SERO-214533 format. One line per 2 residues: number of its first residue (from 0); their letters; for each residue x, z, y of N, C-alpha, C. Coordinates in steps of 0.05 Angstrom, whole numbers. Atoms other than C-alpha are relative to their C-alpha. Example, Ala and Ser with C-alpha at 12.3 -4.5 7.8 and 13.67 -1.06 7.14 Angstrom:
<nodes>
0> AS> 18 0 -24 246 156 -90 18 0 24 | -16 -1 -24 273 143 -21 -15 14 22
</nodes>
This chain:
<nodes>
0> MA> 12 9 -17 0 -10 -6 16 7 35 | -24 -1 -25 62 14 45 10 -28 9
2> AV> -6 22 1 81 -52 37 -14 -22 15 | 8 10 -10 23 -83 48 -9 8 37
4> AV> 0 -12 -26 13 -43 117 16 -10 28 | -15 18 -12 74 -71 138 -5 -23 4
6> LI> 0 32 -2 60 -139 127 -23 3 15 | 19 9 -22 -9 -138 167 8 10 26
8> SV> -17 -7 -30 30 -97 221 12 -30 16 | -15 12 -17 82 -151 231 -16 -29 4
10> FV> 10 13 -9 28 -206 222 -22 3 35 | 11 8 -18 -8 -185 274 10 4 19
12> LI> -21 5 -15 48 -178 311 3 -34 13 | -5 30 9 61 -255 302 -21 -10 11
14> LG> 21 12 -10 -9 -269 318 -4 -1 23 | 2 -9 -26 -13 -239 379 8 -30 18
16> HC> 3 15 -15 6 -307 407 -23 -19 9 | 31 11 -4 -72 -332 414 -3 -3 29
18> AA> 4 6 -24 -73 -321 481 23 6 20 | -25 3 -18 -4 -317 507 8 -30 -5
20> KY> -15 27 -16 37 -371 550 14 -14 -26 | -13 9 17 81 -391 489 -11 -1 -29
22> EP> 9 10 25 53 -429 428 20 1 -20 | -18 -13 22 81 -417 354 9 -37 -6
24> NW> -23 25 11 117 -491 352 22 -3 19 | -22 8 -15 184 -517 376 -8 -10 26
26> DS> -1 9 -25 155 -562 435 -1 29 25 | 4 -25 -26 126 -496 472 26 21 -3
28> ID> -24 -24 -7 182 -446 450 24 -20 15 | -27 18 -6 236 -504 466 -13 5 39
30> SR> 7 2 -30 198 -509 539 4 28 21 | -5 -29 -10 217 -432 555 24 -13 19
32> PL> -29 -3 -9 267 -434 611 19 20 -1 | -18 -28 12 329 -398 595 12 22 31
34> PS> -2 -20 -22 334 -337 638 35 -9 15 | -24 6 -5 388 -349 691 26 19 5
36> WF> -15 -20 -1 429 -289 682 20 -15 -25 | -11 1 20 457 -325 612 22 -20 15
38> DQ> -15 20 -10 489 -381 647 21 6 25 | -14 5 -20 515 -351 709 21 21 -17
40> AK> -26 -21 11 552 -295 654 29 -7 -6 | -31 11 7 603 -347 623 10 14 -25
42> FG> -6 -8 19 622 -298 576 -1 29 -18 | 15 -31 24 614 -242 517 21 0 -15
44> IF> -13 -16 28 647 -210 466 -15 -1 -24 | 23 -7 27 618 -216 392 21 14 -18
46> IH> -11 -23 10 636 -157 351 -10 -2 -34 | 13 -2 23 631 -161 271 10 27 -14
48> WG> -11 -20 7 632 -101 244 -20 5 -30 | 15 -8 30 601 -73 169 17 -1 -21
50> IF> -19 -8 22 616 -59 105 17 -20 -10 | -37 13 6 671 -115 99 20 14 15
52> SV> -20 -4 -17 705 -79 143 22 29 -17 | -11 -24 4 725 -32 97 27 -15 -30
54> PS> -32 18 13 770 -82 45 10 -9 19 | -17 15 -22 781 -118 108 23 -13 -14
56> FG> -19 8 16 815 -162 53 -11 -35 7 | 14 26 10 804 -242 65 -17 -17 27
58> SE> 17 -3 -17 743 -246 105 -33 15 -3 | 22 -13 -5 672 -221 119 -15 -5 -15
60> WF> 15 14 25 647 -260 65 12 7 -29 | -8 -6 21 680 -215 18 -17 5 -30
62> WN> 18 -7 15 621 -197 -26 4 -26 -16 | 5 23 5 607 -266 -32 26 -13 -13
64> YW> -27 21 17 672 -299 -56 11 24 -23 | -16 -24 12 692 -230 -91 -26 -7 -34
66> HK> 27 -1 23 621 -240 -138 9 -32 -3 | -2 35 0 636 -325 -140 33 4 -11
68> NM> -29 -12 9 706 -295 -175 22 -10 7 | -26 16 -5 753 -328 -131 19 13 2
70> TA> -23 -14 9 817 -309 -150 12 24 14 | -15 -25 -17 851 -272 -96 -19 24 13
72> YV> 12 -23 -2 792 -229 -87 -4 23 -26 | 3 -19 34 786 -204 -163 23 8 -3
74> DF> -20 -11 1 854 -200 -160 9 31 23 | 7 -26 -18 850 -150 -96 -14 24 -19
76> MK> 8 -23 3 804 -112 -123 7 16 -31 | -1 -9 29 832 -109 -199 24 23 17
78> KN> -22 -16 -8 898 -81 -163 -9 23 13 | 18 -26 -17 857 -33 -113 -24 22 -9
80> YP> 19 -12 -6 803 -9 -140 -7 7 -28 | -6 -13 28 786 28 -208 -21 -29 -21
82> PG> 15 14 18 744 -17 -268 -35 9 5 | 28 -4 -2 669 -17 -249 -12 9 30
84> FT> 6 -6 -25 674 -7 -178 -19 -25 17 | 21 18 -20 618 -45 -133 4 -4 23
86> YQ> -1 7 -27 607 -75 -77 -11 24 15 | 9 -28 -8 568 -15 -55 5 19 3
88> DF> -17 -22 -1 614 35 -70 21 0 26 | -15 -3 -20 646 13 -4 -12 15 17
90> GP> 20 -7 -24 585 40 34 14 27 13 | -7 -21 -13 610 112 40 28 2 12
92> LF> -26 2 -11 678 92 54 2 -11 35 | -3 0 -29 653 62 116 -12 19 21
94> TA> -3 -26 -2 663 121 154 -6 -1 34 | 10 -1 -30 666 100 236 14 30 18
96> EF> -7 -29 -10 700 172 248 18 -2 27 | -6 1 -25 731 142 304 -19 -10 22
98> FD> 12 17 -15 683 100 331 -10 18 24 | 3 -23 -31 675 127 407 -15 -32 24
100> PK> 18 21 -8 619 77 440 12 -2 32 | -2 3 -35 645 93 515 24 -8 5
102> EW> -30 20 5 718 71 497 -10 -27 -3 | -2 31 12 701 6 459 -21 -6 39
104> TD> 13 5 -24 656 6 531 12 -4 25 | -23 2 -20 710 9 574 22 -24 -3
106> IF> -8 31 1 750 -45 544 -15 -13 2 | 19 25 -9 698 -86 544 -2 -9 32
108> SA> 3 0 -35 686 -74 624 27 -20 1 | -25 3 -5 755 -86 627 11 -38 -5
110> SG> -5 26 14 761 -152 585 -13 -24 26 | 17 19 -17 710 -185 642 -21 -10 -10
112> AK> 33 16 20 654 -203 594 -18 13 13 | 25 -11 -13 589 -192 621 -27 7 -30
114> YI> 21 1 22 550 -193 552 17 6 -24 | -9 8 27 566 -165 481 -25 0 -19
116> VL> 17 5 14 535 -185 416 17 10 -28 | -1 -13 19 533 -130 358 -12 -12 -27
118> TT> 13 7 39 526 -149 280 -16 22 -2 | 7 -24 15 474 -101 267 -9 -8 -29
120> KH> -13 9 34 475 -143 196 6 -25 -7 | -12 34 16 511 -193 161 -20 -3 -32
122> HE> 6 8 29 501 -228 98 -8 20 -17 | 0 -10 25 514 -173 52 -26 21 8
124> GF> 27 -17 1 445 -128 84 -7 27 9 | -7 -27 -15 473 -73 103 0 8 27
126> TL> 15 1 -21 439 -54 171 16 30 16 | -20 -25 -17 486 -13 231 -30 25 15
128> WG> 20 -16 4 415 20 239 -14 5 -14 | 23 -14 25 363 64 201 -17 -22 -9
130> SK> 18 13 -4 332 7 193 -25 10 -36 | 10 -8 19 264 31 138 2 -21 -19
132> NS> 5 11 23 272 -25 98 20 -15 -7 | -25 -7 27 340 -17 76 13 21 -2
134> WN> -4 -35 13 333 51 47 25 -4 -14 | -23 -8 8 405 76 26 20 -23 3
136> WN> -16 6 -6 439 22 53 0 -16 31 | 7 -6 -40 443 32 133 23 21 -1
138> AV> -19 -10 -15 491 65 176 -10 29 3 | 10 -23 -12 447 124 186 1 15 -37
140> DV> -1 -17 36 439 143 98 26 -3 -9 | -20 -5 27 504 120 74 29 -1 23
142> GP> -23 -1 -6 577 129 103 -2 9 26 | 0 -16 -27 581 142 187 -23 25 -1
144> KR> 28 -13 3 505 170 176 -3 -4 33 | 4 -2 -34 497 155 251 -9 -19 1
146> DL> 25 17 -7 450 100 285 30 -13 19 | -24 9 -16 515 57 307 -11 -15 18
148> VD> 8 14 -17 471 11 344 -13 9 26 | 4 -28 -32 440 67 390 26 9 13
150> EL> -25 -11 -18 504 90 405 12 -17 21 | -17 24 -7 535 30 431 -26 -8 25
152> SI> 22 14 -20 469 7 464 -1 21 28 | -11 -17 -24 473 69 505 19 2 17
154> AL> -17 0 -16 542 67 527 2 -31 18 | -2 26 -20 533 -12 548 -21 4 23
156> RA> 19 -5 -24 465 11 586 15 20 23 | -7 -15 -12 510 63 623 20 -15 23
158> NS> -19 13 -15 559 6 646 -20 -16 18 | 19 24 -24 510 -43 701 11 -18 -2
160> DL> -10 30 6 555 -100 684 6 -15 -24 | 4 7 21 544 -100 620 -23 -5 -21
162> RL> 25 -3 14 483 -129 573 10 0 -33 | -4 -9 23 466 -115 507 -7 -18 -18
164> GL> 2 23 21 463 -173 444 2 15 -20 | -1 -20 28 447 -154 383 5 -29 -29
166> YH> -2 24 21 470 -208 319 -20 11 -25 | 14 -7 17 420 -211 266 3 -16 -16
168> SL> -4 25 20 429 -251 197 -23 4 -19 | 25 3 9 362 -277 175 -4 8 -40
170> FE> -3 -1 28 380 -278 104 12 28 -16 | -12 -23 9 415 -226 53 7 -16 -30
172> WY> -3 17 12 458 -258 1 -12 5 -30 | 15 -11 25 434 -216 -64 -24 20 2
174> NP> 35 -18 -4 364 -187 -38 -15 -11 -20 | 20 5 12 317 -183 -95 -16 -28 5
176> LF> 15 12 -9 269 -212 -53 5 -27 14 | -13 26 -4 308 -266 -29 4 -15 -17
178> LM> -10 14 16 329 -289 -83 -27 -7 -18 | 39 4 13 252 -292 -114 -5 -22 19
180> DQ> 13 31 -18 234 -340 -58 17 -17 -5 | -14 27 8 293 -381 -66 -12 -8 -24
182> DN> 20 14 21 275 -391 -136 -20 -10 -3 | 31 9 -1 205 -412 -112 -5 -22 17
184> LF> -4 29 -11 238 -463 -72 -20 8 30 | 8 -13 -27 213 -423 -10 -26 -6 3
186> TT> 27 -2 -10 138 -431 -21 -14 26 -1 | 5 -27 -3 128 -355 -24 20 17 17
188> NY> -12 -10 -18 152 -313 34 7 28 1 | -1 -30 11 161 -240 6 31 7 18
190> FP> -23 -16 -13 232 -229 36 -4 4 29 | 6 -4 -27 215 -251 111 -20 15 7
192> SR> 17 -20 -17 151 -213 123 11 24 -16 | -12 -38 12 180 -142 83 17 7 11
194> KT> -27 -10 -9 250 -149 110 12 -11 28 | -13 17 -26 270 -200 161 -14 3 21
196> LP> 23 -2 -25 203 -198 212 -1 22 8 | 1 -24 -15 196 -124 210 19 6 11
198> DL> -29 -14 -17 274 -110 232 5 -19 17 | -5 10 -34 273 -162 286 -15 12 14
200> VD> 20 -11 -20 215 -134 315 6 38 0 | -13 -28 12 244 -58 293 24 -5 26
202> LV> -22 -4 -22 308 -80 335 -10 -1 21 | 5 5 -27 275 -112 396 -14 19 6
204> NK> 18 -25 -20 225 -52 408 17 20 2 | -16 -18 -3 277 -5 396 22 3 21
206> YK> -24 13 -20 340 -28 437 -4 -20 12 | 5 20 -19 312 -79 478 30 -18 7
208> PE> -20 12 -4 370 -126 468 -11 -31 25 | -4 22 -17 382 -182 519 7 -35 -9
210> VL> -9 28 33 414 -239 461 -13 17 -20 | 5 -4 32 380 -236 399 21 -28 -4
212> WS> -11 13 16 433 -275 357 -6 -6 -26 | 14 -1 29 400 -308 293 16 -8 -10
214> DG> -22 12 16 449 -330 241 -14 5 -29 | -3 -13 38 451 -344 157 -41 -7 -10
216> DG> 20 13 16 387 -385 138 -7 -2 -19 | -2 7 34 399 -385 68 -15 -22 -7
218> NA> 17 33 5 378 -467 75 -26 5 -1 | 27 -1 -2 309 -443 79 -7 -16 31
220> PD> 7 9 -28 269 -471 135 -6 9 19 | -3 -13 -27 248 -452 209 -30 17 -11
222> RY> 23 -17 6 176 -439 176 -6 19 -27 | 2 -17 12 196 -400 122 6 17 7
224> WN> 7 -25 -19 215 -351 169 -12 16 17 | 18 1 -23 162 -362 215 21 4 27
226> ST> -18 -10 -22 212 -367 265 -11 -6 32 | 4 3 -26 174 -399 320 -31 16 3
228> GF> 19 -15 -2 113 -352 310 9 34 7 | -11 -27 -17 165 -293 324 12 -7 30
230> LA> -6 3 -17 193 -321 373 -23 -7 30 | 20 -5 -2 131 -334 404 -12 26 9
232> WL> 3 -33 -5 126 -257 407 19 12 12 | -31 1 -19 188 -254 434 1 -5 28
234> YN> 5 8 -30 173 -285 499 -14 11 3 | 26 -18 -4 102 -266 502 -12 29 2
236> ES> 10 -25 0 98 -198 488 15 21 -2 | -16 -25 13 158 -156 470 10 6 27
238> PV> 2 -7 -17 186 -109 519 34 -14 23 | -23 25 -24 250 -167 535 -6 -17 6
240> RD> 9 27 -5 202 -223 545 7 -16 24 | 2 16 -31 219 -242 619 46 -5 -3
242> TV> -25 8 -6 301 -230 599 19 -13 -23 | -20 15 23 324 -250 522 5 -17 -1
244> VT> -10 22 -4 363 -305 513 0 -4 -36 | 5 -3 32 358 -331 433 21 -30 10
246> ND> -15 14 9 405 -379 400 -21 -21 -18 | 17 26 14 391 -447 357 4 13 -34
248> RW> -2 7 31 397 -412 284 -26 12 -13 | 25 -10 10 328 -405 266 -13 -12 -28
250> GY> 17 23 24 325 -441 199 15 -23 -8 | -17 22 8 353 -505 160 -8 -24 20
252> GS> 12 27 -12 349 -562 210 -7 11 31 | 11 -12 -31 342 -515 279 26 -10 22
254> IC> -17 -3 -14 412 -516 295 8 -30 24 | -7 15 -27 436 -550 356 -27 -20 9
256> RH> 26 24 -13 357 -577 367 -16 16 8 | 24 -16 1 319 -515 379 11 26 1
258> GG> -7 -23 -16 322 -451 419 15 -2 20 | -3 2 -27 341 -426 478 26 -9 6
260> YY> -26 8 -4 419 -446 480 12 -13 -33 | 2 5 28 449 -481 423 33 3 -9
262> TC> -32 -5 14 517 -462 382 17 -21 -11 | -8 19 14 520 -522 336 18 1 -13
264> SD> -16 -6 11 576 -497 304 17 32 0 | -23 -30 -7 630 -434 296 20 -20 18
266> RY> -22 5 -18 687 -449 343 -11 -29 14 | 13 31 -20 643 -509 380 15 -9 28
268> QP> -8 6 -28 679 -544 434 -5 -33 -2 | 6 33 7 647 -614 443 23 -6 21
270> GH> -19 19 -24 707 -633 510 -17 -8 19 | 21 19 -19 642 -658 548 -17 10 7
272> LL> 17 -16 -6 588 -635 587 -26 -8 -17 | 20 5 18 528 -631 546 -30 9 19
274> KH> 27 -8 -7 451 -630 564 -14 23 -3 | 20 -25 11 428 -569 539 21 25 -2
276> KW> -14 -25 5 455 -499 547 18 11 -27 | -6 -9 29 504 -480 498 29 22 2
278> EN> -21 -24 6 555 -428 467 24 -2 -23 | -33 0 17 627 -428 440 9 23 -11
280> CM> -6 -28 16 628 -374 387 24 1 -10 | -38 3 14 708 -365 364 5 27 1
282> TI> -19 -23 9 748 -314 341 30 1 0 | -24 -3 -13 812 -288 362 15 4 -18
284> DK> -16 6 28 832 -281 289 -12 -24 -13 | -3 28 12 837 -355 266 -14 -2 -25
286> LS> 6 9 27 818 -341 197 -22 15 -11 | 25 -15 3 766 -288 199 -20 8 27
288> WG> 23 -14 -20 706 -255 239 6 29 -5 | -3 -36 5 716 -183 204 29 7 4
290> FR> -33 -16 -1 778 -143 213 12 -6 -26 | -13 2 34 836 -158 161 32 7 -4
292> RN> -31 -19 -9 890 -107 144 26 -23 -7 | -27 15 0 935 -171 122 -2 -26 18
294> AR> -10 22 -12 930 -211 177 27 4 14 | -33 -2 -19 995 -232 208 0 -11 30
296> LQ> 3 15 -18 1016 -243 274 -11 -33 2 | 18 23 -8 1009 -315 277 -29 -10 -6
298> DY> 27 10 13 941 -317 255 -18 12 24 | 13 -3 -27 923 -284 324 1 -25 18
300> LG> -8 29 -26 909 -343 384 4 24 18 | -14 -16 -25 948 -317 446 -20 -5 19
302> IT> 22 -1 -18 919 -304 508 6 -24 15 | 8 27 -16 938 -376 536 -18 -13 -16
304> EL> 26 24 21 899 -416 478 -28 18 13 | 27 -11 -2 843 -359 498 -8 -7 27
306> VS> 3 9 -34 847 -380 574 -1 -25 2 | 21 33 7 839 -445 553 -13 -5 -4
308> TL> 20 -2 10 792 -438 512 -29 6 22 | 21 -10 -21 747 -404 561 -4 -24 18
310> VE> 1 20 -29 763 -454 623 -13 -34 -3 | 7 24 8 750 -515 581 -32 10 -15
312> TV> 35 1 3 679 -492 551 -15 5 26 | 23 -3 -30 650 -463 626 2 -32 14
314> SC> 5 20 -15 679 -530 657 -11 -14 -19 | 21 18 12 629 -568 602 -22 12 0
316> GG> 27 -24 5 580 -517 611 -14 15 -19 | 10 -15 25 579 -477 560 10 34 11
318> NL> -12 -33 3 597 -394 548 6 3 -19 | -17 -11 22 652 -363 508 -14 22 -17
320> LM> 12 -26 8 628 -311 463 24 1 -23 | -27 -5 7 698 -283 439 1 24 -22
322> NI> 8 -31 23 696 -241 364 28 11 -3 | -19 -21 15 739 -185 351 -18 17 -24
324> GP> 7 -19 19 728 -140 291 16 29 0 | -7 -28 6 736 -71 290 8 9 -22
326> TH> -3 -18 29 760 -22 230 -21 16 -2 | 15 -20 15 723 15 181 -4 23 12
328> EG> -1 -21 -15 743 74 219 -14 2 29 | 16 3 -19 711 43 279 23 0 30
330> RI> -23 6 -26 782 30 322 -2 -31 6 | -4 35 -12 790 -39 365 31 3 -4
332> SP> -28 -6 0 856 -49 337 17 -10 35 | -22 3 -18 915 -52 392 4 -30 12
334> IF> -1 29 -4 917 -130 384 -18 -10 14 | 25 13 -23 847 -147 402 -4 15 19
336> EE> -2 -16 -26 854 -91 458 15 -17 26 | -22 14 -23 904 -130 493 -6 -17 4
338> RL> 7 29 -17 876 -203 490 -23 5 16 | 19 -7 -21 821 -164 517 -1 0 28
340> RQ> -3 -9 -24 849 -135 573 18 -21 14 | -9 32 -15 890 -200 587 -16 -14 15
342> MG> 21 21 -20 831 -241 603 -9 16 17 | 3 -12 -31 809 -185 651 14 -2 18
344> QW> -18 2 -22 867 -188 687 -5 -35 5 | 3 30 -9 867 -262 686 -26 -3 13
346> LK> 26 6 -12 788 -270 704 0 26 34 | 0 -14 -23 804 -219 765 8 -10 21
348> VN> -15 25 -26 846 -271 799 -17 -22 5 | 6 26 0 811 -334 774 -35 -2 -6
350> GE> 31 0 2 729 -307 760 -9 -18 12 | 7 10 -29 717 -334 836 -13 -26 -17
352> GI> 13 21 11 713 -397 793 -15 -1 -30 | 13 0 27 688 -376 730 -32 4 -6
354> YN> 28 -14 -11 628 -337 744 -24 -12 14 | 19 12 -24 561 -366 771 8 -30 8
356> ST> -12 17 -16 599 -429 776 -20 -28 -29 | 8 25 11 567 -499 749 15 -24 -6
358> PW> -21 24 -4 600 -561 721 -4 -26 20 | -3 31 -22 622 -616 766 -7 -26 -6
360> RA> 1 29 0 618 -692 763 23 -15 -21 | -28 10 19 683 -694 726 5 24 -13
362> QN> -3 -25 12 696 -639 677 34 -2 -1 | -20 0 -9 768 -656 672 17 -23 11
364> DS> -25 24 -29 821 -699 718 5 -20 -12 | 0 26 17 815 -772 705 33 -7 -8
366> VT> -39 15 -1 903 -779 713 9 28 -10 | -18 -38 2 933 -703 707 -14 7 -25
368> AN> 8 1 21 931 -683 641 -8 40 3 | 0 -24 2 910 -604 633 -13 15 20
370> IW> 25 -16 -34 865 -591 696 -34 -5 -9 | 38 -1 0 785 -574 689 -9 9 24
372> YT> 10 -7 -26 744 -567 740 -31 9 -3 | 24 -13 -2 680 -523 755 -10 -4 39
374> WK> 14 2 -24 638 -523 821 -26 28 7 | 16 -21 -15 598 -470 859 -18 -14 21
376> PQ> 0 7 -31 554 -505 903 -20 14 22 | 6 -12 -22 529 -450 940 21 7 28
378> DK> -24 -8 -17 598 -436 968 10 -26 9 | -19 25 -1 611 -518 965 26 -3 -8
380> AL> -27 2 4 670 -497 930 8 -20 -26 | -12 17 27 709 -541 872 24 19 -3
382> FA> -27 -19 18 757 -504 825 11 -19 -16 | -19 5 13 813 -529 790 21 10 -13
384> FL> -12 -10 26 844 -497 732 19 -23 -12 | -25 18 2 910 -517 721 12 17 -21
386> LQ> -1 -9 34 926 -503 642 37 9 6 | -33 -8 -8 1005 -515 669 2 0 23
388> WP> -9 11 -22 1044 -507 719 22 -12 12 | -10 33 -6 1066 -568 756 32 15 11
390> DS> -23 -8 2 1142 -558 748 14 -14 31 | -10 21 -18 1148 -612 805 5 6 28
392> GA> 12 -15 -22 1126 -574 860 -28 -6 15 | 38 14 -9 1057 -613 870 -12 -8 -22
394> VV> 15 3 22 1003 -627 828 -20 -25 13 | 5 20 -6 964 -693 836 -28 5 -16
396> LA> 41 5 10 873 -692 830 -7 -19 9 | 7 25 -9 852 -752 827 -32 -3 7
398> DP> 32 2 -2 776 -741 824 -6 12 25 | 15 -10 -27 763 -701 887 8 -19 26
400> VP> -1 13 -25 753 -736 951 -4 19 29 | 8 -21 -21 779 -703 1008 -8 -5 28
402> TE> 13 9 -30 753 -701 1084 23 5 17 | -20 -13 -15 806 -704 1133 -7 16 22
404> GL> 12 -24 -12 803 -638 1177 -15 15 -15 | 19 -18 13 756 -608 1133 16 10 -24
406> TQ> 7 -12 32 779 -607 1065 28 32 0 | -19 -19 7 822 -540 1048 10 9 -22
408> VA> -5 -2 23 864 -519 990 7 21 -6 | -14 -32 4 881 -446 962 5 9 -28
410> LL> -5 -20 39 910 -418 900 -4 30 3 | 11 -17 1 872 -363 882 19 24 3
412> GY> -14 -20 4 907 -302 885 27 0 17 | -16 7 -21 960 -324 936 -8 -7 26
414> GA> 2 15 -25 936 -371 996 -3 -17 1 | 7 30 -10 927 -432 1030 30 -9 -18
416> LK> -20 15 10 972 -488 1000 3 -27 21 | -5 23 -17 995 -555 1037 -15 -28 -23
418> WE> -4 22 20 964 -625 1013 -4 -23 21 | 1 29 -13 963 -697 1029 -15 -19 -18
420> PV> 13 26 13 915 -755 1010 19 -14 -22 | -19 26 19 940 -804 956 -25 -32 -3
422> KP> 19 21 -1 914 -878 946 6 -1 -36 | 13 9 -21 880 -902 917 -31 25 2
424> GG> 13 -18 1 840 -839 916 13 34 -1 | 2 -27 5 843 -761 913 27 15 10
426> LK> -28 -9 -17 904 -713 938 25 18 -17 | -25 -17 12 964 -675 921 9 20 17
428> VH> 3 -33 -14 970 -607 929 35 12 -5 | -34 -4 1 1045 -582 942 -9 33 -3
430> VP> 4 -24 15 1055 -517 902 26 17 0 | -38 -17 -9 1114 -471 930 11 10 -24
432> PL> -8 -3 20 1161 -456 889 -1 34 -2 | 7 -30 7 1140 -376 857 20 10 -25
434> SL> -9 -13 21 1176 -327 814 -22 13 -19 | 19 -20 19 1143 -288 759 -14 18 18
436> NQ> 9 -19 -16 1133 -231 803 -18 -13 27 | 23 9 -26 1092 -276 863 -19 -14 -6
438> MP> 25 24 6 1049 -321 819 -23 25 -7 | 24 -13 10 984 -291 811 -10 8 -19
440> CL> 3 -5 23 977 -290 740 11 -18 -16 | -28 16 30 1017 -319 674 -14 -15 -13
442> WA> 7 21 18 969 -364 643 -11 -20 4 | 15 25 -5 930 -413 677 -9 0 33
444> WT> -2 3 -30 927 -427 756 -29 -14 7 | 24 20 -5 857 -448 794 2 0 42
446> LK> 1 20 -33 865 -486 868 -31 7 1 | 28 -1 -19 800 -471 906 0 -17 31
448> IT> 4 21 -12 775 -527 940 -20 -11 20 | 25 6 -15 730 -535 1003 5 -25 22
450> GA> -2 30 -14 710 -594 1049 8 -27 -16 | -2 14 16 715 -636 988 -21 -15 -11
452> V> 35 -1 12 655 -674 946 20 -21 -21
</nodes>
């Protein structure tokens, strides 16, 4: 009877669209304007944290790879754990004893990020909050015995610069209800009606996220997940209906076609302007989203690569969602903290050309390599990001059209620079020889150009 009551309550919530603005179909859902804050924010942090952080070996897909008898994972378990050890036995070892949400928030704030997306549940099914539908497989019942989602959301809301986002996997690899539906070729919907939809509604009502990052469709279509029904409720009736932003992973075939913004693929970088708002979700550890104890230094992206990725992403109209993986104890390892703080140092100098910017008519310079542009129409200012310092003492920008007597050029964090027009068009900017101590930053440099088109 309890399951029936849950099912009825979920359907009541979903069917509440009858008198609502947005109808449960993609034409209506996709017509919703994207809340403006998301495009203005430009930069967020992804956090992959869960039971996979305990073995912290290979990938956050540890259970799936071990279950499929991949040699490296089978050998790892034989060498380090006793016979008969199960994936569920990792649960009590997910301790989070060093998790300090205020310390995390301080690091995130220092990075210059504007929104944070926490994995509330990955494909393994373990939830970081006390889900009533994940009995004895959640962080309140097992391991830390704390509501980790609640603790982080409270800390983030104490910081007015950071918005809360929550990641949620639609499916679970080995949940019996999902496997039953899968065997029935998704003609039944036991799993979404009893697990996925109630959990999504619970997350939204409890924690009021402003980003809802869906993932893991399990090769099931959106009609199986009743995604448009849920989104109609989210946009019409939920407590975050006016500000929430959603992505495009709501069922097989929906990615890069439907939703508030597109992700298209992991580490997506089209290199050109898209018509629809998009996000580049990528990870500092090139080989994994979760923490890996066996990671090597060369597996991590350096700050030069990360800044370049941010610049190219924003120039092409996207947001960057940069991932870290905390340890099972709840620590952000020093290499992740260093990268985040370095990004913040760079944004303190160059953020004027990133935040609240829009793509320009040209994304990168048509003549000089490694130069990307953004535009601020409210300030009538063009920003040219130089990914390499000009050794010749000057740089040619072929695309801006200067106006004699009006055009001014400045190096952010330094001051005004001299320039001259070049033929057939553009301008040559003279960059003074600067020592490392005189440079405004160390990884990429921004020219602010006014009075040009």
